[in-house]
C-alpha positions in Angstrom: 0.0 0.0 0.0 1.4 3.4 -1.0 1.8 6.3 1.5 -1.1 8.2 0.0 -3.4 5.2 0.2 -2.4 4.6 3.8 -3.2 8.2 4.8 -6.6 8.0 3.0 -7.4 4.8 4.8 -6.5 6.2 8.2 -8.6 9.3 7.6 -11.6 7.1 6.8 -11.4 5.6 10.3 -11.6 9.0 12.0 -15.0 10.2 13.2 -16.6 12.9 11.0 -17.3 16.2 12.8 -19.6 18.7 11.3 -20.6 22.2 12.5 -24.4 22.2 13.0 -26.0 25.6 12.8 -27.9 26.7 15.9 -31.6 26.5 15.2 -34.2 29.0 16.5 -35.9 26.3 18.5 -32.6 25.7 20.4 -32.2 29.3 21.5 -33.5 30.4 25.0 -36.4 32.9 25.0 -37.5 35.3 27.7 -40.4 37.7 28.1 -40.0 41.1 29.8 -42.9 41.3 32.3 -43.8 45.0 32.0 -44.0 45.4 28.2 -44.3 41.7 27.2 -41.3 42.2 24.8 -40.0 38.8 23.8 -36.2 38.3 23.7 -34.1 35.6 22.1 -30.6 34.7 23.5 -28.1 35.0 20.7 -25.0 32.7 21.1 -21.5 34.0 21.1 -19.7 33.7 17.8 -17.7 35.3 15.0 -18.7 36.4 11.6 -17.4 38.4 8.6 -19.0 41.9 9.1 -19.5 44.0 6.0 -20.4 43.7 2.3 -17.9 41.7 0.2 -19.8 42.8 -3.0 -19.7 46.5 -2.2 -17.0 47.5 -4.7 -17.3 44.6 -7.1 -17.5 45.8 -10.7 -19.5 42.7 -11.9 -22.0 43.1 -9.1 -22.4 46.8 -9.9 -23.1 45.9 -13.5 -25.8 43.3 -12.5 -27.4 45.8 -10.2 -27.6 48.4 -13.0 -29.4 45.7 -15.1 -31.9 45.4 -12.3 -32.6 49.1 -12.4 -30.5 50.1 -9.5 -27.7 52.7 -9.8 -26.0 54.2 -6.8 -22.6 54.5 -5.1 -21.0 51.2 -4.3 -21.5 51.2 -0.5 -17.8 52.0 0.3 -18.8 52.5 4.0 -19.7 48.8 4.2 -16.0 47.9 3.7 -13.6 46.5 4.5 -15.1 43.2 5.4 -13.6 42.2 8.7 -13.8 39.4 11.3 -15.8 40.3 14.4 -16.4 38.2 17.5 -19.3 38.8 19.9 -20.2 37.7 23.4 -23.7 36.3 23.8 -26.6 38.7 24.4 -30.4 38.9 24.3 -32.2 40.8 21.5 -35.9 41.6 20.9 -37.6 39.1 18.7 -39.5 41.9 17.1 -39.4 45.7 16.8 -40.7 47.7 19.7 -44.4 48.1 19.0 -46.7 51.2 19.5 -48.6 49.2 22.1 -45.3 48.5 24.1 -44.3 52.2 23.8 -47.7 53.3 25.2 -47.5 50.8 28.1 -44.1 52.1 29.2 -44.2 55.8 28.3 -47.9 56.4 29.1 -48.4 58.2 25.8 -48.8 57.2 22.2 -45.9 56.9 19.9 -45.6 59.6 17.3 -46.4 57.1 14.6 -47.9 53.6 14.7 -50.6 51.9 16.6 -51.3 48.6 18.3 -48.8 45.9 17.1 -47.2 48.0 14.4 -43.8 49.4 15.1 -43.4 52.5 17.3 -41.9 54.8 14.7 -41.1 58.5 14.2 -39.0 57.8 17.3 -35.6 59.7 17.4 -32.5 58.0 18.8 -32.7 60.3 21.8 -36.3 59.3 22.4 -35.3 55.6 22.2 -32.9 56.4 25.0 -35.7 57.8 27.1 -37.7 54.6 26.6 -34.6 52.5 27.6 -34.0 54.6 30.7 -37.5 54.1 31.9 -37.3 50.4 31.1 -34.1 50.1 33.1 -35.6 52.0 36.0 -38.4 49.4 36.2 -36.2 46.3 35.9 -33.2 44.5 37.4 -32.0 43.9 33.9 -29.9 46.2 31.7 -31.4 47.2 28.3 -29.9 49.2 25.5 -29.9 49.4 21.7 -27.8 46.9 19.8 -24.4 47.8 18.5 -24.0 47.7 14.7 -22.1 44.5 15.0 -24.7 42.9 17.3 -27.5 44.0 14.9 -25.8 42.6 11.8 -24.9 39.3 13.5 -28.5 38.8 14.7 -29.8 39.7 11.2 -27.6 37.0 9.6 -29.2 34.4 11.8 -26.0 32.3 12.1 -24.6 32.8 8.6 -21.0 33.9 8.6 -21.5 35.9 5.4 -24.4 37.5 3.5 -25.7 35.9 0.3 -25.3 37.7 -3.0 -28.4 40.0 -2.9 -28.2 40.7 -6.7 -29.2 37.1 -7.4 -32.5 37.3 -5.4 -34.0 40.8 -5.7 -37.4 39.6 -4.4 -37.4 39.4 -0.6 -41.2 39.8 -0.1 -41.4 36.6 2.1 -39.2 38.2 4.8 -39.4 41.9 4.5 -41.9 44.7 4.1 -40.3 47.1 1.5 -41.4 49.1 -1.5 -41.7 46.0 -3.7 -44.3 44.4 -1.4 -47.7 44.8 -3.1 -47.4 48.6 -3.0 -47.7 48.8 0.8 -46.5 52.3 1.8 -46.9 52.1 5.5 -45.6 50.1 8.4 -47.2 46.7 9.0 -48.0 44.6 12.1 -44.8 43.0 13.3 -44.2 39.2 13.0 -46.4 38.5 10.0 -43.6 37.5 7.6 -41.0 34.7 7.7 -38.5 35.0 10.5 -34.8 34.5 10.0 -33.1 31.3 11.1 -32.8 32.5 14.7 -36.5 33.3 14.9 -36.2 37.1 14.6 -38.9 39.0 12.7 -38.7 42.1 10.6 -34.9 42.4 10.8 -35.3 43.6 7.2 -37.9 46.1 6.2 -40.9 47.6 8.0 -38.9 50.3 9.8 -35.2 51.1 9.9 -33.8 50.4 13.4 -31.6 52.6 15.5 -28.3 51.1 16.8 -26.1 52.3 19.6 -23.2 53.3 17.4 -22.3 56.7 16.0 -21.9 56.7 12.3 -18.5 57.0 10.6 -17.7 55.9 7.0 -14.4 54.7 8.4 -15.7 52.7 11.3 -14.9 49.3 9.8 -11.3 50.3 9.4 -11.0 50.9 13.1 -13.3 48.3 14.6 -12.0 46.2 17.5 -12.0 42.4 17.0 -14.1 41.7 20.1 -17.5 43.4 20.7 -16.8 46.5 18.6 -18.8 49.6 19.1 -18.1 52.9 17.3 -18.4 55.9 19.6 -17.8 59.4 18.3 -14.4 60.5 19.4 -14.8 64.1 18.1 -12.9 63.3 15.0 -15.8 61.8 13.1 -17.0 63.9 10.1 -20.5 62.6 10.9 -20.6 64.2 14.4 -23.8 63.1 16.1 -25.1 60.9 13.3 -26.4 57.5 14.6 -26.5 54.3 12.5 -29.8 52.8 11.3 -30.1 49.3 10.0 -32.4 47.0 8.0 -34.3 49.2 5.6 -38.0 50.1 5.9 -41.4 49.8 4.1 -40.2 52.7 1.9 -36.8 51.2 1.0 -35.7 49.9 -2.3 -34.1 46.4 -2.7 -30.6 47.9 -2.3 -31.3 48.6 1.4 -33.0 45.3 2.3 -29.8 43.6 3.4 -28.1 42.8 6.7 -25.0 44.7 5.7 -26.7 47.9 4.6 -25.9 51.0 6.7 -27.8 54.3 7.0 -27.6 57.2 9.4 -29.5 60.2 10.7 -29.0 62.7 13.4 -29.8 61.5 16.9 -32.6 64.1 17.2 -34.3 63.2 14.0 -37.7 61.4 14.3 -39.0 60.0 11.0 -42.0 57.7 10.3 -39.8 55.0 8.8 -37.5 54.7 11.8 -38.1 52.6 14.9 -35.9 50.3 17.1 -35.5 47.0 18.8 -33.9 46.3 22.2 -31.0 44.4 23.5 -30.8 43.0 27.0 -27.3 42.5 28.4 -26.2 39.3 30.0 -25.0 40.1 33.5 -22.1 38.3 35.2 
């Protein structure tokens, strides 16, 4: 028996190990008693954050053929490895009903089980402050990295979005039967971790300040971009996920947007993260 055949024979005797993706049914869930917000515990892990297709000439050409023509998302690069500790994240966007329960007044936009929208980043902080005052837990907005990781649902990278421009099964956006307003949360298909409306319905605030250069300076573990005073964007905060008004180009886990922390627009809402305490 030759050396190569011997090695192959020995390898055949070894046990086969495969990485099994974490399924939504395996993830712990928890309900916050005051607002009834449902949370899913996201496992620790690493992923490739960013958009590998952002500056690709061929992808840009394919998008032009689909009718989309825009800058090539340079702020979604460079793609970089990020590792996160585990955390809890809201299964759905914060609804108008939950806002009313906690804040004792109606949200500026939305009603019942539709997302609370026209909420500024600063107003989301007021909601979180009151929530923290009434709980032993610690709540906040997700960082950009936490949001993108949760949106991916366990995938290390994002699929080529130019090959599947129709995402109506999972996202309310402007190609969805001409619906031009927010919709009741949780109606469409969840992602692989059981999270609803990560894409579409309303853009979602994150904790991070916006910088086009953030990805160049991200830490490897649990990155968060805080404005150091050198950022050209000043008090701009990152939004993620697209909305009911968005075109296909923004209905992606890697898509980034930004508005001033004081701006409250009807297509922006938020979801909540709960920290895991030692």
